[in-house]
VEXMILUM-120831 format. One record per atom (N, C-alpha, C): residue number from 1; residue in three letters; x, y, z. Coordinates in nm, 3 decimals, padded with zeros to 5 digits. Example, Ala and Ser with C-alpha at 12.3 -4.5 7.8 and 13.67 -1.06 7.14 Angstrom:
// residues 2
<1, ALA, <01.319, -00.569, 00.780>> <1, ALA, <01.230, -00.450, 00.780>> <1, ALA, <01.320, -00.330, 00.780>> <2, SER, <01.285, -00.225, 00.708>> <2, SER, <01.367, -00.106, 00.714>> <2, SER, <01.290, 00.003, 00.787>> 
This chain:
// residues 164
<1, UNK, <17.771, 05.687, -00.770>> <1, UNK, <17.771, 05.676, -00.619>> <1, UNK, <17.712, 05.783, -00.635>> <2, UNK, <17.584, 05.794, -00.677>> <2, UNK, <17.582, 05.975, -00.644>> <2, UNK, <17.517, 06.016, -00.461>> <3, UNK, <17.594, 05.858, -00.407>> <3, UNK, <17.549, 05.890, -00.228>> <3, UNK, <17.729, 05.973, -00.215>> <4, UNK, <17.798, 05.947, -00.263>> <4, UNK, <17.925, 06.017, -00.255>> <4, UNK, <17.956, 06.155, -00.308>> <5, UNK, <17.842, 06.210, -00.373>> <5, UNK, <17.883, 06.347, -00.346>> <5, UNK, <17.947, 06.463, -00.270>> <6, UNK, <17.970, 06.553, -00.263>> <6, UNK, <17.953, 06.671, -00.148>> <6, UNK, <17.830, 06.715, -00.167>> <7, UNK, <17.782, 06.764, -00.062>> <7, UNK, <17.674, 06.863, 00.028>> <7, UNK, <17.726, 06.936, 00.075>> <8, UNK, <17.820, 07.030, 00.088>> <8, UNK, <17.891, 07.119, 00.148>> <8, UNK, <17.876, 07.225, 00.007>> <9, UNK, <17.893, 07.353, 00.087>> <9, UNK, <17.977, 07.444, -00.064>> <9, UNK, <18.107, 07.439, 00.006>> <10, UNK, <18.177, 07.391, 00.092>> <10, UNK, <18.345, 07.451, 00.059>> <10, UNK, <18.392, 07.298, -00.037>> <11, UNK, <18.508, 07.320, -00.011>> <11, UNK, <18.597, 07.203, -00.045>> <11, UNK, <18.650, 07.164, 00.036>> <12, UNK, <18.687, 07.014, -00.004>> <12, UNK, <18.690, 06.968, 00.150>> <12, UNK, <18.772, 06.820, 00.093>> <13, UNK, <18.832, 06.720, 00.171>> <13, UNK, <18.878, 06.631, 00.124>> <13, UNK, <18.957, 06.536, 00.249>> <14, UNK, <19.044, 06.432, 00.243>> <14, UNK, <19.093, 06.383, 00.320>> <14, UNK, <19.261, 06.406, 00.397>> <15, UNK, <19.218, 06.434, 00.555>> <15, UNK, <19.347, 06.506, 00.640>> <15, UNK, <19.391, 06.391, 00.671>> <16, UNK, <19.438, 06.272, 00.562>> <16, UNK, <19.507, 06.178, 00.577>> <16, UNK, <19.573, 06.140, 00.470>> <17, UNK, <19.710, 06.028, 00.455>> <17, UNK, <19.767, 05.987, 00.286>> <17, UNK, <19.666, 05.921, 00.303>> <18, UNK, <19.642, 05.774, 00.121>> <18, UNK, <19.486, 05.759, 00.077>> <18, UNK, <19.618, 05.662, 00.060>> <19, UNK, <19.617, 05.527, 00.105>> <19, UNK, <19.670, 05.399, 00.084>> <19, UNK, <19.645, 05.370, -00.019>> <20, UNK, <19.659, 05.231, -00.118>> <20, UNK, <19.610, 05.241, -00.209>> <20, UNK, <19.743, 05.180, -00.311>> <21, UNK, <19.666, 05.118, -00.418>> <21, UNK, <19.820, 05.103, -00.558>> <21, UNK, <19.773, 05.231, -00.635>> <22, UNK, <19.868, 05.251, -00.674>> <22, UNK, <19.874, 05.385, -00.714>> <22, UNK, <19.825, 05.345, -00.852>> <23, UNK, <19.806, 05.471, -00.890>> <23, UNK, <19.649, 05.408, -01.065>> <23, UNK, <19.779, 05.398, -01.176>> <24, UNK, <19.893, 05.425, -01.180>> <24, UNK, <20.006, 05.431, -01.311>> <24, UNK, <20.028, 05.259, -01.281>> <25, UNK, <19.972, 05.203, -01.175>> <25, UNK, <20.031, 05.044, -01.166>> <25, UNK, <20.007, 04.983, -01.265>> <26, UNK, <19.818, 05.011, -01.238>> <26, UNK, <19.716, 04.952, -01.275>> <26, UNK, <19.667, 04.980, -01.386>> <27, UNK, <19.712, 04.791, -01.448>> <27, UNK, <19.656, 04.847, -01.574>> <27, UNK, <19.535, 04.843, -01.669>> <28, UNK, <19.424, 04.942, -01.596>> <28, UNK, <19.297, 04.965, -01.627>> <28, UNK, <19.214, 05.028, -01.601>> <29, UNK, <19.135, 05.080, -01.560>> <29, UNK, <19.041, 05.189, -01.578>> <29, UNK, <19.071, 05.262, -01.441>> <30, UNK, <19.110, 05.395, -01.390>> <30, UNK, <19.057, 05.429, -01.198>> <30, UNK, <18.979, 05.539, -01.182>> <31, UNK, <18.879, 05.519, -01.082>> <31, UNK, <18.762, 05.628, -01.032>> <31, UNK, <18.823, 05.679, -00.895>> <32, UNK, <18.842, 05.774, -00.863>> <32, UNK, <18.847, 05.745, -00.687>> <32, UNK, <18.673, 05.876, -00.640>> <33, UNK, <18.605, 05.864, -00.529>> <33, UNK, <18.516, 05.895, -00.486>> <33, UNK, <18.554, 05.951, -00.346>> <34, UNK, <18.455, 06.061, -00.264>> <34, UNK, <18.466, 06.125, -00.128>> <34, UNK, <18.367, 06.059, -00.078>> <35, UNK, <18.350, 06.065, -00.027>> <35, UNK, <18.208, 06.085, 00.079>> <35, UNK, <18.252, 06.135, 00.194>> <36, UNK, <18.155, 06.249, 00.163>> <36, UNK, <18.158, 06.352, 00.276>> <36, UNK, <18.043, 06.372, 00.358>> <37, UNK, <18.090, 06.465, 00.449>> <37, UNK, <17.979, 06.446, 00.600>> <37, UNK, <17.881, 06.589, 00.621>> <38, UNK, <17.773, 06.595, 00.635>> <38, UNK, <17.688, 06.663, 00.609>> <38, UNK, <17.837, 06.844, 00.702>> <39, UNK, <17.926, 06.832, 00.753>> <39, UNK, <17.993, 06.952, 00.734>> <39, UNK, <18.142, 06.965, 00.637>> <40, UNK, <18.110, 06.848, 00.562>> <40, UNK, <18.214, 06.876, 00.454>> <40, UNK, <18.343, 06.797, 00.512>> <41, UNK, <18.337, 06.753, 00.603>> <41, UNK, <18.451, 06.644, 00.660>> <41, UNK, <18.473, 06.593, 00.545>> <42, UNK, <18.572, 06.470, 00.565>> <42, UNK, <18.566, 06.375, 00.472>> <42, UNK, <18.551, 06.206, 00.542>> <43, UNK, <18.481, 06.183, 00.547>> <43, UNK, <18.467, 06.027, 00.550>> <43, UNK, <18.468, 05.914, 00.519>> <44, UNK, <18.582, 05.899, 00.382>> <44, UNK, <18.614, 05.813, 00.408>> <44, UNK, <18.699, 05.887, 00.168>> <45, UNK, <18.729, 05.762, 00.173>> <45, UNK, <18.796, 05.826, 00.043>> <45, UNK, <18.842, 05.629, 00.000>> <46, UNK, <18.778, 05.630, -00.192>> <46, UNK, <18.700, 05.467, -00.235>> <46, UNK, <18.775, 05.463, -00.390>> <47, UNK, <18.851, 05.414, -00.352>> <47, UNK, <18.879, 05.383, -00.533>> <47, UNK, <18.897, 05.242, -00.613>> <48, UNK, <18.856, 05.284, -00.722>> <48, UNK, <18.760, 05.197, -00.775>> <48, UNK, <18.903, 05.128, -00.882>> <49, UNK, <18.904, 04.998, -00.889>> <49, UNK, <19.008, 04.965, -01.085>> <49, UNK, <18.897, 04.895, -01.140>> <50, UNK, <18.935, 04.899, -01.267>> <50, UNK, <18.800, 04.872, -01.398>> <50, UNK, <18.874, 04.830, -01.485>> <51, UNK, <18.880, 04.681, -01.589>> <51, UNK, <18.957, 04.678, -01.652>> <51, UNK, <18.887, 04.715, -01.760>> <52, UNK, <19.030, 04.711, -01.875>> <52, UNK, <18.984, 04.736, -01.960>> <52, UNK, <18.940, 04.719, -02.011>> <53, UNK, <18.847, 04.800, -02.143>> <53, UNK, <18.742, 04.768, -02.235>> <53, UNK, <18.585, 04.710, -02.218>> <54, UNK, <18.588, 04.794, -02.024>> <54, UNK, <18.362, 04.782, -02.005>> <54, UNK, <18.390, 04.670, -01.949>> <55, UNK, <18.493, 04.598, -01.897>> <55, UNK, <18.430, 04.531, -01.833>> <55, UNK, <18.411, 04.534, -01.701>> <56, UNK, <18.421, 04.563, -01.661>> <56, UNK, <18.338, 04.635, -01.480>> <56, UNK, <18.514, 04.648, -01.412>> <57, UNK, <18.422, 04.558, -01.240>> <57, UNK, <18.491, 04.670, -01.157>> <57, UNK, <18.599, 04.580, -01.135>> <58, UNK, <18.721, 04.575, -01.103>> <58, UNK, <18.830, 04.433, -01.032>> <58, UNK, <18.793, 04.430, -00.853>> <59, UNK, <18.843, 04.569, -00.795>> <59, UNK, <18.822, 04.608, -00.735>> <59, UNK, <18.797, 04.713, -00.647>> <60, UNK, <18.757, 04.728, -00.519>> <60, UNK, <18.772, 04.863, -00.474>> <60, UNK, <18.872, 04.885, -00.333>> <61, UNK, <18.901, 04.964, -00.298>> <61, UNK, <18.951, 05.017, -00.189>> <61, UNK, <18.904, 05.078, -00.160>> <62, UNK, <18.888, 05.132, -00.021>> <62, UNK, <18.882, 05.226, 00.085>> <62, UNK, <18.937, 05.251, 00.222>> <63, UNK, <18.945, 05.357, 00.232>> <63, UNK, <19.032, 05.421, 00.335>> <63, UNK, <18.924, 05.516, 00.446>> <64, UNK, <18.882, 05.442, 00.563>> <64, UNK, <18.816, 05.514, 00.630>> <64, UNK, <18.819, 05.548, 00.700>> <65, UNK, <18.833, 05.612, 00.772>> <65, UNK, <18.910, 05.716, 00.928>> <65, UNK, <18.849, 05.664, 01.037>> <66, UNK, <18.860, 05.732, 01.187>> <66, UNK, <18.860, 05.634, 01.261>> <66, UNK, <18.658, 05.695, 01.306>> <67, UNK, <18.607, 05.759, 01.267>> <67, UNK, <18.436, 05.791, 01.329>> <67, UNK, <18.412, 05.822, 01.225>> <68, UNK, <18.390, 05.706, 01.051>> <68, UNK, <18.366, 05.719, 00.955>> <68, UNK, <18.216, 05.638, 00.970>> <69, UNK, <18.117, 05.726, 00.905>> <69, UNK, <18.000, 05.601, 00.957>> <69, UNK, <18.013, 05.451, 00.861>> <70, UNK, <18.057, 05.490, 00.798>> <70, UNK, <18.109, 05.378, 00.670>> <70, UNK, <18.177, 05.215, 00.764>> <71, UNK, <18.235, 05.337, 00.868>> <71, UNK, <18.308, 05.147, 00.921>> <71, UNK, <18.172, 05.106, 00.996>> <72, UNK, <18.065, 05.090, 01.041>> <72, UNK, <18.032, 05.059, 01.121>> <72, UNK, <17.866, 05.009, 01.054>> <73, UNK, <17.845, 04.876, 00.987>> <73, UNK, <17.759, 04.839, 00.860>> <73, UNK, <17.646, 04.812, 00.950>> <74, UNK, <17.670, 04.755, 01.051>> <74, UNK, <17.520, 04.707, 01.144>> <74, UNK, <17.514, 04.543, 01.152>> <75, UNK, <17.528, 04.497, 01.008>> <75, UNK, <17.584, 04.353, 00.921>> <75, UNK, <17.722, 04.290, 00.933>> <76, UNK, <17.868, 04.388, 01.010>> <76, UNK, <17.982, 04.232, 00.960>> <76, UNK, <18.021, 04.277, 00.757>> <77, UNK, <17.951, 04.319, 00.737>> <77, UNK, <17.933, 04.254, 00.561>> <77, UNK, <18.021, 04.416, 00.571>> <78, UNK, <18.160, 04.422, 00.499>> <78, UNK, <18.216, 04.548, 00.477>> <78, UNK, <18.151, 04.620, 00.367>> <79, UNK, <18.144, 04.790, 00.350>> <79, UNK, <18.107, 04.901, 00.297>> <79, UNK, <18.142, 04.895, 00.153>> <80, UNK, <18.273, 04.864, 00.101>> <80, UNK, <18.330, 04.858, 00.025>> <80, UNK, <18.304, 04.660, -00.113>> <81, UNK, <18.293, 04.607, 00.006>> <81, UNK, <18.198, 04.507, -00.055>> <81, UNK, <18.095, 04.480, -00.130>> <82, UNK, <18.003, 04.572, -00.036>> <82, UNK, <17.839, 04.604, -00.083>> <82, UNK, <17.873, 04.698, -00.247>> <83, UNK, <17.906, 04.806, -00.196>> <83, UNK, <17.971, 04.888, -00.352>> <83, UNK, <18.069, 04.780, -00.451>> <84, UNK, <18.099, 04.743, -00.440>> <84, UNK, <18.116, 04.662, -00.539>> <84, UNK, <18.076, 04.557, -00.587>> <85, UNK, <18.048, 04.513, -00.532>> <85, UNK, <17.836, 04.445, -00.580>> <85, UNK, <17.767, 04.576, -00.635>> <86, UNK, <17.716, 04.643, -00.621>> <86, UNK, <17.669, 04.758, -00.700>> <86, UNK, <17.730, 04.790, -00.800>> <87, UNK, <17.875, 04.825, -00.777>> <87, UNK, <17.924, 04.836, -00.936>> <87, UNK, <17.858, 04.707, -00.976>> <88, UNK, <17.913, 04.624, -01.012>> <88, UNK, <17.889, 04.470, -01.068>> <88, UNK, <17.788, 04.443, -01.090>> <89, UNK, <17.651, 04.538, -01.089>> <89, UNK, <17.507, 04.567, -01.021>> <89, UNK, <17.423, 04.425, -01.022>> <90, UNK, <17.489, 04.345, -00.899>> <90, UNK, <17.492, 04.240, -00.878>> <90, UNK, <17.415, 04.284, -00.723>> <91, UNK, <17.225, 04.220, -00.727>> <91, UNK, <17.143, 04.279, -00.624>> <91, UNK, <17.114, 04.211, -00.532>> <92, UNK, <17.159, 04.038, -00.540>> <92, UNK, <17.224, 03.915, -00.488>> <92, UNK, <17.235, 04.004, -00.309>> <93, UNK, <17.120, 03.897, -00.213>> <93, UNK, <17.169, 03.934, -00.065>> <93, UNK, <17.331, 03.928, -00.043>> <94, UNK, <17.461, 03.925, 00.043>> <94, UNK, <17.521, 03.880, 00.062>> <94, UNK, <17.544, 03.885, 00.201>> <95, UNK, <17.569, 03.823, 00.332>> <95, UNK, <17.544, 03.774, 00.467>> <95, UNK, <17.745, 03.802, 00.466>> <96, UNK, <17.790, 03.776, 00.550>> <96, UNK, <17.912, 03.792, 00.598>> <96, UNK, <17.887, 03.680, 00.669>> <97, UNK, <17.957, 03.565, 00.667>> <97, UNK, <18.042, 03.467, 00.636>> <97, UNK, <18.191, 03.411, 00.808>> <98, UNK, <18.247, 03.452, 00.751>> <98, UNK, <18.355, 03.485, 00.899>> <98, UNK, <18.420, 03.544, 00.874>> <99, UNK, <18.554, 03.575, 00.969>> <99, UNK, <18.677, 03.651, 00.949>> <99, UNK, <18.802, 03.624, 01.011>> <100, UNK, <18.903, 03.602, 00.993>> <100, UNK, <19.034, 03.552, 01.037>> <100, UNK, <19.133, 03.637, 01.042>> <101, UNK, <19.182, 03.689, 01.142>> <101, UNK, <19.399, 03.791, 01.103>> <101, UNK, <19.421, 03.612, 00.992>> <102, UNK, <19.535, 03.706, 00.988>> <102, UNK, <19.635, 03.633, 00.948>> <102, UNK, <19.749, 03.739, 00.885>> <103, UNK, <19.874, 03.711, 00.964>> <103, UNK, <20.021, 03.739, 00.931>> <103, UNK, <20.067, 03.731, 00.795>> <104, UNK, <20.133, 03.940, 00.767>> <104, UNK, <20.112, 03.971, 00.599>> <104, UNK, <20.276, 03.973, 00.627>> <105, UNK, <20.350, 03.984, 00.581>> <105, UNK, <20.522, 04.026, 00.648>> <105, UNK, <20.490, 04.134, 00.513>> <106, UNK, <20.569, 04.278, 00.534>> <106, UNK, <20.505, 04.334, 00.434>> <106, UNK, <20.758, 04.431, 00.506>> <107, UNK, <20.837, 04.366, 00.413>> <107, UNK, <20.970, 04.390, 00.411>> <107, UNK, <21.031, 04.345, 00.572>> <108, UNK, <21.038, 04.382, 00.682>> <108, UNK, <21.106, 04.379, 00.768>> <108, UNK, <20.977, 04.346, 00.809>> <109, UNK, <20.785, 04.496, 00.785>> <109, UNK, <20.748, 04.452, 00.964>> <109, UNK, <20.627, 04.372, 00.949>> <110, UNK, <20.543, 04.309, 01.071>> <110, UNK, <20.429, 04.196, 01.038>> <110, UNK, <20.312, 04.307, 00.989>> <111, UNK, <20.221, 04.286, 00.910>> <111, UNK, <20.101, 04.325, 00.928>> <111, UNK, <20.004, 04.231, 00.963>> <112, UNK, <19.866, 04.273, 01.027>> <112, UNK, <19.846, 04.182, 01.064>> <112, UNK, <19.691, 04.185, 01.009>> <113, UNK, <19.627, 04.149, 00.899>> <113, UNK, <19.569, 04.139, 00.819>> <113, UNK, <19.405, 04.010, 00.817>> <114, UNK, <19.269, 04.161, 00.849>> <114, UNK, <19.173, 03.984, 00.881>> <114, UNK, <19.117, 03.981, 00.728>> <115, UNK, <19.071, 03.860, 00.731>> <115, UNK, <19.032, 03.826, 00.587>> <115, UNK, <18.883, 03.839, 00.632>> <116, UNK, <18.794, 03.861, 00.550>> <116, UNK, <18.681, 03.912, 00.568>> <116, UNK, <18.660, 03.746, 00.461>> <117, UNK, <18.528, 03.664, 00.489>> <117, UNK, <18.418, 03.607, 00.420>> <117, UNK, <18.326, 03.596, 00.379>> <118, UNK, <18.257, 03.661, 00.265>> <118, UNK, <18.080, 03.624, 00.261>> <118, UNK, <18.077, 03.560, 00.196>> <119, UNK, <17.883, 03.535, 00.190>> <119, UNK, <17.855, 03.448, 00.159>> <119, UNK, <17.833, 03.463, 00.030>> <120, UNK, <17.915, 03.533, -00.095>> <120, UNK, <17.920, 03.560, -00.256>> <120, UNK, <18.109, 03.514, -00.226>> <121, UNK, <18.038, 03.372, -00.305>> <121, UNK, <18.214, 03.338, -00.294>> <121, UNK, <18.318, 03.390, -00.427>> <122, UNK, <18.265, 03.471, -00.507>> <122, UNK, <18.321, 03.525, -00.613>> <122, UNK, <18.390, 03.672, -00.540>> <123, UNK, <18.359, 03.675, -00.391>> <123, UNK, <18.411, 03.865, -00.353>> <123, UNK, <18.502, 03.776, -00.216>> <124, UNK, <18.623, 03.860, -00.262>> <124, UNK, <18.749, 03.834, -00.106>> <124, UNK, <18.794, 03.965, -00.160>> <125, UNK, <18.802, 03.924, 00.022>> <125, UNK, <18.809, 04.067, 00.104>> <125, UNK, <18.910, 04.144, 00.207>> <126, UNK, <18.979, 04.211, 00.262>> <126, UNK, <19.026, 04.194, 00.416>> <126, UNK, <19.077, 04.292, 00.434>> <127, UNK, <19.068, 04.359, 00.478>> <127, UNK, <19.103, 04.498, 00.585>> <127, UNK, <19.198, 04.437, 00.738>> <128, UNK, <19.246, 04.604, 00.729>> <128, UNK, <19.400, 04.654, 00.816>> <128, UNK, <19.367, 04.744, 00.892>> <129, UNK, <19.449, 04.826, 00.988>> <129, UNK, <19.375, 04.902, 01.065>> <129, UNK, <19.563, 04.979, 01.064>> <130, UNK, <19.589, 05.122, 01.058>> <130, UNK, <19.686, 05.160, 00.966>> <130, UNK, <19.723, 05.243, 01.143>> <131, UNK, <19.861, 05.351, 01.198>> <131, UNK, <19.855, 05.364, 01.298>> <131, UNK, <19.783, 05.428, 01.329>> <132, UNK, <19.748, 05.565, 01.202>> <132, UNK, <19.675, 05.669, 01.243>> <132, UNK, <19.566, 05.678, 01.204>> <133, UNK, <19.529, 05.482, 01.227>> <133, UNK, <19.366, 05.488, 01.267>> <133, UNK, <19.268, 05.494, 01.193>> <134, UNK, <19.273, 05.484, 01.027>> <134, UNK, <19.274, 05.522, 00.924>> <134, UNK, <19.234, 05.336, 00.933>> <135, UNK, <19.161, 05.302, 00.843>> <135, UNK, <19.152, 05.115, 00.836>> <135, UNK, <19.138, 05.153, 00.664>> <136, UNK, <19.164, 05.078, 00.581>> <136, UNK, <19.197, 04.972, 00.484>> <136, UNK, <19.151, 04.885, 00.435>> <137, UNK, <19.061, 04.890, 00.326>> <137, UNK, <18.947, 04.740, 00.303>> <137, UNK, <18.972, 04.763, 00.135>> <138, UNK, <18.984, 04.609, 00.141>> <138, UNK, <18.993, 04.554, 00.027>> <138, UNK, <18.881, 04.413, -00.009>> <139, UNK, <18.843, 04.495, -00.154>> <139, UNK, <18.670, 04.438, -00.186>> <139, UNK, <18.794, 04.403, -00.338>> <140, UNK, <18.719, 04.280, -00.351>> <140, UNK, <18.811, 04.204, -00.512>> <140, UNK, <18.693, 04.158, -00.548>> <141, UNK, <18.666, 04.118, -00.666>> <141, UNK, <18.552, 04.030, -00.752>> <141, UNK, <18.646, 03.875, -00.884>> <142, UNK, <18.637, 03.837, -00.782>> <142, UNK, <18.679, 03.671, -00.906>> <142, UNK, <18.792, 03.659, -00.917>> <143, UNK, <18.903, 03.751, -00.744>> <143, UNK, <19.055, 03.741, -00.778>> <143, UNK, <19.080, 03.726, -00.639>> <144, UNK, <19.147, 03.638, -00.590>> <144, UNK, <19.122, 03.608, -00.457>> <144, UNK, <19.263, 03.740, -00.409>> <145, UNK, <19.267, 03.811, -00.307>> <145, UNK, <19.384, 03.914, -00.264>> <145, UNK, <19.503, 03.828, -00.244>> <146, UNK, <19.644, 03.813, -00.316>> <146, UNK, <19.751, 03.766, -00.205>> <146, UNK, <19.826, 03.854, -00.154>> <147, UNK, <19.886, 03.803, -00.117>> <147, UNK, <20.017, 03.873, -00.021>> <147, UNK, <20.128, 03.998, -00.117>> <148, UNK, <20.091, 03.923, -00.269>> <148, UNK, <20.183, 04.063, -00.382>> <148, UNK, <20.131, 04.171, -00.367>> <149, UNK, <19.987, 04.222, -00.331>> <149, UNK, <19.895, 04.279, -00.415>> <149, UNK, <19.964, 04.367, -00.272>> <150, UNK, <19.986, 04.399, -00.139>> <150, UNK, <20.063, 04.485, -00.004>> <150, UNK, <20.082, 04.522, -00.042>> <151, UNK, <20.196, 04.426, -00.090>> <151, UNK, <20.339, 04.520, -00.130>> <151, UNK, <20.328, 04.691, -00.283>> <152, UNK, <20.248, 04.647, -00.350>> <152, UNK, <20.171, 04.720, -00.472>> <152, UNK, <20.151, 04.825, -00.332>> <153, UNK, <20.054, 04.858, -00.224>> <153, UNK, <20.056, 04.968, -00.220>> <153, UNK, <20.122, 05.050, -00.128>> <154, UNK, <20.072, 05.249, -00.180>> <154, UNK, <20.204, 05.350, -00.083>> <154, UNK, <20.075, 05.390, -00.016>> <155, UNK, <20.119, 05.494, -00.007>> <155, UNK, <20.040, 05.629, 00.049>> <155, UNK, <20.048, 05.732, -00.038>> <156, UNK, <19.926, 05.728, -00.059>> <156, UNK, <19.912, 05.884, -00.222>> <156, UNK, <19.887, 06.003, -00.086>> <157, UNK, <19.912, 06.073, -00.172>> <157, UNK, <19.878, 06.222, -00.095>> <157, UNK, <19.768, 06.266, -00.097>> <158, UNK, <19.755, 06.327, 00.020>> <158, UNK, <19.598, 06.356, 00.061>> <158, UNK, <19.497, 06.413, -00.017>> <159, UNK, <19.626, 06.531, -00.094>> <159, UNK, <19.616, 06.686, -00.179>> <159, UNK, <19.555, 06.628, -00.307>> <160, UNK, <19.577, 06.477, -00.329>> <160, UNK, <19.542, 06.404, -00.487>> <160, UNK, <19.448, 06.381, -00.490>> <161, UNK, <19.341, 06.446, -00.392>> <161, UNK, <19.199, 06.385, -00.359>> <161, UNK, <19.086, 06.468, -00.268>> <162, UNK, <19.205, 06.633, -00.317>> <162, UNK, <19.146, 06.727, -00.223>> <162, UNK, <19.018, 06.802, -00.371>> <163, UNK, <18.930, 06.839, -00.338>> <163, UNK, <18.793, 06.888, -00.391>> <163, UNK, <18.813, 07.066, -00.393>> <164, UNK, <18.793, 07.066, -00.540>> <164, UNK, <18.808, 07.275, -00.493>> <164, UNK, <18.753, 07.313, -00.612>> 
């Protein structure tokens, strides 16, 4: 993911907590990358969850602030879906098919999740917005995203992703 390298000489990182599955709860390999703007500001945090044994990526979770250019892909295919397919070295074209809102109960709270369907049938994707304007996208390869996954998401502190 060379495009995610910082281009500024100043340390940068998110100014928001990152909602994701704790790396300690994932039974495989984990990686994180930051998309930096020209001024060094954080335009998104992407977390890659890989399977053990070098079997490749299983899931990407992105946290994109309101003004991130990655939120506007132009074709409605989420940025995280494209990154998942690139990591899998899948160069087949992928198109947006549909999106539908679903309610997910989180304790006593109701979360409205948009399930995004794309032409690559082995990709599962969901998105939801946070109260601070950050958009969270989960893209999964060959595994449907169950309501149980949302229960595992927790805020990871911004300083965990600081560069410097």
